[in-house]
N, C-alpha and C positions, 0 to 999 in steps of 0.2 A: 249543319244549320238547316232548319226546315225551309220549305219553299213558300210557306204562307199562302197556299193556293185556296184553302178552305177555312171557314170560320165556324168554330163549334159554339152553338148558341147557349152557353152556360155562363152567366155573370159570376165574377168572384164575390164571395161573401165577405167583403171587407168594406166597412163604412168609415173607418178612420184609419188612414195609412201613413200618418206621420207622427212625430212626437208631440205630446200635449204641451201646452204653454207652461203649466206648472203642476204641482202635485195635488191639486184640488180635485182632479178627476182620475179615475182609474179605468183603464181600457181592458176589456176581456172579450175578444172576438168582435161581435157586432153590437156590444152593449157598453155604454159609458155610464159610470156611476159617480155621483158627487156626494161627499160626505159632509155632514153638518158642521164639522170642526173647521172646514175651509170655506169661510164666508166670502162670497163674491169672487170666487176664483173662476178663471176663464177657460173655456174650451173653444179653439179655433180650428176650423176646417181649412188648414193652411195649404193644402194641395190643390184646392179647386179655386181658380181665379174667377172673381165676380167681375164681369165686364161692365162698364158704366153704360147707362141708358139702355139696358137689356132687361126684360122681364124674366123672373125666375119663379119657381115654386119649390118650396122646401117641405118635405113630408118627414114626419118621425112619430114615434110612439113614446109617450111618458108611461113607463110600466108601473112605477111606484114612487111615492112621495110621503114624507113625514118630517117631524121636527120643525114646524113653521117653514115650510119649503116656499121658495120663489124661484121660478125658472124664467129668465128673460133671454130674448133672441133679438139680434140686430147686428149693427156694425160698430162704429164708435160709441153710439149710444143705443140703449134697447129700444126696440120697435114693438115687441109683443111680450106679454107676461102671463104666466100660468102658475096656478097654485093647487091644481088637482090632476090625477092621472087621466089621460086622454089621448086619442090619436089626433094628430095636428097635420093640417095642410094649409100653408099660408103663402101668399105672394110677396115678393119683395124685389126691390131694384135700388140702384144707387147712381149718383151722377159723378161720383168720385173714383178715380183709378186706384188700384192697389188695395181695395177693401177685402176683408176676409169675413165670412159669416162666423158670428161668435155667440156662444151660449154661456151666460152667467148663471152660477148656481148659488143658492143659499138653502141650507137644510139638506136632508137626504133626498136625492133625486136619482132615478135609474131611467136612462134613455135607451131606446133601441131602434135600430133600422132607420138611420138618416139617409134621405135621398134628396138630391137636388136636380131639378129638371130645368133646362134652359128653353124658354118658349120662343116661338118664331119659326124659322125656316126648318122644314123637315129634312134631316140629313140623309134620309133614304130614298128621296125622290129620284126619278130617272134622270133628272138634269144634273145631278151631282155626279162627279167623276173623281176617282182616285187612281193614280198611276201606281202600277205594281212592279215590283222588282223580282227577277228570277235569280236565285242563287245558283241554279244549275247552268244557265247560259251567261250569267254575269252581265245582264243588261236589263234595261226597262223593257217590258214586254207587252203590256196591255192596260186598259182603263177599266175600273169597276164602277158600277152604278150606285155606290154608297159613298158617304163622306163622314168619317168619325170627327168628333170635336178635337181630340187630341190623341197622340199615340207615342208609345216608347217601348224599348225592348229591355229585357233583363235576362241575363244568361242566354238561354236558347229560346225563350218565349217572347211573344209580341203582345203588348197590351194596348187597348184603346179605350177612350171614354165615349160614351153615347148617352146623351140626356142625364148626365151626372153619374151614370153607372159605369163601373170598370169591367171590361170583358177581356178574356184570354182567347188568342187565336191559336187554334191547333188543327192538325189534320184530322178529318173525320169522314165517315162513310156517307154522311149526309152533306152533299155539295150545295154551294150557292145559298146558304142560309146565313144571312147577315143580321145580327141583332134581332133574332126571332121572326125575321121576315123572309119567306122563301122566294128566291128569284129564279129566273130561267136563264140558260146560256143562249147568246145571240150571236150569229155570224152573218155578216153582210159582205157580199162579194158582187163584182161586175164581170160581165163577159161581153166582148165587143167584136166587131168585124168591120172590113172596109166597105162592105155592101149592106144594104138593107135586108134583114133576115126575117122570115116567119119563125117564131119560137114555138116549138111543138111539144116537148117533154123535158123532164129533168129526172136524173138518176142520182140518188144521194147514197154514197158508200159510208155507212156509219153504224155503230153498234146499237143505237137507239133511235127511235123515229123523231124527226123534226118537221114542223109545218112552217109556213111563213107567217109573219106577223100580218096584222090587218093592213091591206094595201101595200103588202110587202114586196110586190113585184112591179117595177116601173121600167119603161122603155124610153129611148130618145125621142119618140114620137108622142110621148105623153100618155101612152096606154098604162092602165092601172089594173092589177089583178091580185089574187092571193090564192093560197091552197090551204085547206084545213086537214086535220088528221086523217079523216075518212077518204080523202082524195088519194091517198097513197096505198099502194099494195106492196107486199114484200116478197121478193123472189130471189132465192139463194143469197140471203143476206143483204140485199140491195133494195132501197126504197124507191119505188117508181111512181110517177104521177104525170098525167097530161095536163098541160097548161089549159086553163079556162080562157074564156074571151075577155075582152076589155070591159071592166065594170062600168065605165062611163057611158058605153053604148049598149050594154046588156051582157051578163056573164055567160048566157046560153047562146043567143043569136046575134050577139054584137060582133064588133071587129076582132079579127085575130090580133093577138099582141105581136108587134114587130117593131123593128128599129135597127139602128147601127150598134146599139148596145142595150143590154138588159141588166138591171140591178135587182138582186134578190136578197131579202133579209129573212134568214131562217131562225126559228126559236124552238128549243126543246120543249116537249110536252111535260116531261118530269125532270125538272132541273136538279132534283136531289141526287140523280144518278150521274156517274162519270161519263162524259161524252168522248168518244173516239171517232173523229171525223177524218176520213181518209182521202175522199175524192168526191167532187161534184161534177156531173156531166150534163150539159145542156144540149139537146138536140134541136136543129133548126134546118131550114131550107132557104135558099136564096130567093128573095122577092124582087129585089131590084139589083142588077149587077153594078159593079163598081163604076163610077163615073170617070 
């Protein structure tokens, strides 16, 4: 079984992936064709649930029409009608549960590339979290900053829906790419002591460089700082950087960052590369002895 650590950003070229309601439509790849002898026959997108009171947009292309054609789109009753070839993008919504988007055909009609987009919350925002399972360790291991609409597995592949498109998850050399959006790898860790310490420098044992996020260094005394890529130097495979001063009092001449604990959030510069993080060492000196 794959470990599903990476997502390859290639959507499946499947627009209708269930049986059609009757023989009035013929499916060939991403093209659906209606023939003139099958009057008012229905094509339902039965695999995509239309949630009530949610706004959607459906897009498709009418490639060809003849023989007194009429294409209608809607739910129990038609909402839109078309009689000429064109590219279509229309909004729709329903207040009723269990509705399926339906295409009614009359005459010869050739449709191509149907896509449904659910409007509203962005599923790739940093606030979204998806817990991930490791087949190797047989346990839940971490959270990802993306959230698909739906997901399922078939044989040894994992599939998810995002904005109405179907995606396949596979191992890839390009890491942290979710639905065509490139993310970075982030690691947050604390270091503490029984006494107040002056924090001096950090040594990161990793195969690629990492910097801190903005305001990514905080201490128990409320000091805030960060380190960018150019603050680090590499010596014998280890990335070194001296801590800057507290940003609230001045990065150059302000207070030294100190406290009973320090929390640092590191982020990769190039998240598409595999990160191997072995050890992080924070150097410090005692400022106030243990009470």
